[in-house]
C-alpha positions in Angstrom: -55.6 34.8 0.8 -58.0 36.7 -2.1 -57.4 35.9 -5.8 -58.0 38.3 -8.5 -60.5 36.6 -11.0 -58.4 36.3 -13.7 -55.6 34.8 -11.4 -54.7 31.6 -12.8 -51.6 31.2 -11.4 -52.6 27.7 -9.7 -53.2 26.1 -12.9 -50.1 26.2 -13.8 -48.8 24.8 -10.1 -51.6 21.9 -10.9 -50.3 21.2 -14.4 -46.6 20.8 -13.3 -48.0 18.9 -10.3 -49.9 16.7 -13.3 -52.8 17.0 -10.7 -55.9 16.4 -13.5 -58.7 17.1 -10.9 -57.5 20.5 -10.1 -56.4 21.0 -13.7 -60.0 20.1 -15.1 -61.8 22.2 -12.4 -59.0 25.5 -13.0 -59.1 25.1 -17.0 -63.1 24.9 -17.1 -63.7 28.4 -16.3 -60.5 29.4 -17.9 -62.2 27.6 -21.4 -65.7 29.2 -20.6 -64.4 32.7 -20.2 -61.7 32.5 -23.7 -64.8 30.9 -25.7 -66.9 33.7 -24.5 -64.0 36.4 -25.4 -63.4 34.6 -28.7 -67.3 34.9 -29.5 -67.8 38.4 -28.3 -64.6 40.3 -29.5 -63.8 38.5 -32.6 -67.7 37.4 -34.0 -66.5 33.7 -33.5 -69.3 30.9 -34.2 -69.5 29.0 -30.8 -68.1 25.8 -32.6 -65.2 27.3 -34.0 -64.3 29.5 -30.8 -64.4 26.3 -29.0 -62.0 24.2 -31.2 -59.6 27.2 -31.5 -60.1 28.1 -27.5 -58.9 24.0 -27.2 -56.5 24.1 -29.6 -54.8 27.3 -27.4 -55.1 25.4 -24.7 -53.3 22.6 -25.9 -50.6 24.7 -27.0 -50.8 26.6 -23.5 -50.4 23.8 -21.8 -47.5 22.0 -23.3 -45.4 25.7 -22.4 -46.4 25.3 -19.0 -45.3 21.8 -18.8 -42.1 22.6 -20.2 -42.0 25.3 -17.8 -42.0 27.9 -20.6 -44.3 30.7 -18.7 -42.3 33.1 -16.8 -45.0 35.4 -15.4 -47.4 32.9 -13.4 -49.6 35.7 -13.0 -50.5 36.7 -16.8 -51.3 33.2 -17.8 -55.3 34.3 -18.5 -54.0 37.1 -21.1 -51.7 35.1 -22.4 -54.0 32.0 -22.9 -56.8 34.9 -24.5 -54.1 36.2 -26.9 -53.3 32.7 -27.6 -56.8 31.9 -28.6 -57.3 35.1 -30.7 -54.2 33.9 -32.6 -55.3 30.6 -32.7 -58.8 32.4 -34.2 -57.3 35.0 -36.5 -54.7 32.4 -38.0 -57.6 29.8 -38.7 -59.8 32.6 -40.4 -56.4 33.1 -42.1 -56.5 29.7 -43.5 -60.0 29.9 -43.7 -59.7 32.5 -46.3 -56.9 31.0 -48.1 -58.4 27.8 -48.7 -61.6 29.1 -50.3 -59.4 30.5 -53.2 -57.4 27.5 -53.6 -57.1 24.4 -51.2 -53.6 23.3 -52.0 -53.2 26.6 -50.2 -53.7 25.4 -46.6 -52.0 22.3 -47.2 -48.6 24.3 -46.8 -50.0 26.7 -44.1 -50.6 24.0 -41.1 -47.3 22.6 -40.4 -47.3 19.1 -39.7 -46.1 17.9 -36.7 -43.4 15.9 -38.1 -41.2 15.7 -35.3 -44.2 14.3 -33.4 -45.2 11.7 -36.1 -41.3 10.8 -36.1 -41.0 10.3 -32.4 -44.2 8.0 -32.2 -43.5 6.2 -35.3 -39.4 5.1 -34.6 -38.9 1.6 -33.9 -38.6 1.1 -30.5 -41.7 2.9 -29.9 -44.1 1.1 -32.6 -45.0 -1.6 -29.6 -45.5 1.0 -27.2 -47.6 2.9 -30.1 -49.8 -0.1 -31.1 -51.2 -0.6 -27.5 -51.4 3.0 -27.3 -53.7 2.9 -30.3 -55.7 0.1 -28.6 -56.5 2.6 -25.6 -58.1 5.3 -28.0 -61.8 4.8 -28.5 -62.8 3.2 -32.0 -63.5 6.6 -33.5 -60.3 8.5 -32.6 -58.7 5.3 -33.8 -60.1 5.2 -37.1 -59.3 9.2 -37.2 -56.0 8.9 -36.4 -55.4 5.6 -38.4 -56.4 7.6 -41.3 -53.2 9.9 -41.3 -50.9 7.0 -40.7 -51.9 5.4 -44.0 -51.7 8.2 -45.9 -48.9 8.8 -48.4 -49.9 12.5 -48.1 -52.0 14.2 -45.8 -54.6 16.3 -47.0 -56.4 18.3 -43.9 -59.2 19.1 -46.5 -59.8 15.7 -47.7 -59.9 14.1 -44.3 -62.5 16.4 -42.8 -64.8 15.5 -45.6 -64.3 12.0 -45.2 -65.2 12.2 -41.6 -67.7 15.2 -42.0 -65.8 17.7 -39.6 -65.0 21.1 -40.2 -61.7 22.1 -40.8 -60.8 23.6 -37.8 -62.0 20.3 -35.8 -60.1 17.6 -37.8 -56.7 20.0 -37.0 -57.6 20.0 -33.7 -58.7 16.3 -32.9 -55.4 14.9 -34.7 -53.6 17.2 -32.6 -55.1 16.3 -29.2 -54.9 12.8 -30.5 -51.3 13.1 -31.4 -50.6 14.3 -28.2 -52.5 12.2 -26.2 -50.5 9.2 -28.0 -47.6 11.0 -27.5 -48.1 10.9 -23.8 -49.0 7.5 -23.5 -46.0 6.3 -25.1 -43.9 8.1 -22.5 -45.5 6.9 -19.8 -45.2 3.5 -20.9 -41.2 3.4 -21.2 
């Protein structure tokens, strides 16, 4: 059975089977191609292209896990579109934040539902255990969000000496990791 180079439908099956090894193998080439696309077609710098591609993959990954992708053969095109949109969103936020730093806070939707699910009383013990499983750097980073009365991504990115996009992406990844850990620990 020959496969087209842009047919990543096996990735969907691997994600749904929770086959991490197959997901890693299949997603490596997909990520490489998306990063290359962002660099060449969109003129994105390497680090920004990587951050946007990883954020797009995270979003697409969740859509696959929730079985919300209908055309399995179009996953490559769908992922490139998601990566492109993530980069365009990043550029828009970057332009706006250059003009008015408080504007970017309103543009980024906070994952309030994720935070609420994690902080709710019955899950606090599980969350504490999951926090201990994180690396010291990631634990310190995410606890900054939990302990702050109001979250300003620009200030946190400066505090940790990260780019704005990396701060946003890292926060999303750690939150998703914590959420998965809490769900598995039930």
